[in-house]
C-alpha positions, 0 to 999 in steps of 0.5 A: 712419292703419293704412297709415302705421302698418304702413309705419313698422313695416314700416320698422323690422322691415327696417331692421336686416336692410337695414342687415347687408345693406348692411355685409356685406363683399365676396365674395373670390374664392379663386383670386383671394386665394390668386394675390395672397398671395405664397410664402416661402421657408418655404412652398416648403421645407415643399412640398419636404419633403413631397415628399420625405418621401412618397418616403422614407417609402414607400422605408422601408415597402418596405424593412420590408415595413410599410404606409405610412398617411399622411406630410406636413409642417406648420409649427406656429407654437406653438412654431416647428417643422416636423414632418415625419411618417410613419404606418405600419400595422403588426400589433400584435407590430411595434408595438415601440419597436425597430420605431418606431426602425428605421423612424425611421432609415429614413425619416431615412436616406432623406431624407438620402440624397445629402447630405454623410455625416457630422454634417452631412448633415441640415443640408446637406440641410435647408439646400437644401430651405429655402435658395435658391440665392442666397446673399445677405448677409442669410442666416443663416450657420448655416441648415442648423444652425438648421433640423436644430434646427427641423425634427421627424421624426415617425415613428408605428406603429399600427393600421389606421384601422377597428380602432384603438378595438379595438387601440388601441397606437401608438408614436410617436418623434421627433427631428431628422433626425441623431438617434442612436438613443440621442437618439431620444423615445418614447411608447407610448400604449394 
């Protein structure tokens, strides 16, 4: 009787754990999952923008004797914007709105370098980055201009990461790739 009672108690105690193991989802291999996912023109365009931005930000840093800390691009789904960012390390005396606007102009200029000059340069550049050569009937007629509205360039000037707690002043300027200096939004923190 004791043996039967002990077997029942062990079975009841092991039952939920055994059931959970049985219901566990099969493990999905990361490479198999990645290989099966489609790549969209949005993905491809962000990757191309990121590569162009790395080059443009490095060129802007060299031209202004600044230090590039990091650059990149990502999609922000909550407001349907693509943010291209470049963070520069600057001494406190250089963390001014004027230096931020100057670096913004250099980065934006390096990105659209080679595009037709004039007011449509940013639209042309972004259409070439986010579009493909096949111009199907379902392609938005103003793809470049729509992308110019959706892509924000953000340039930030700050201290080196180890010094940021003692020297927290940061200056950030944000705008379209074709924003004139007066159209760039500025934010100073610290």
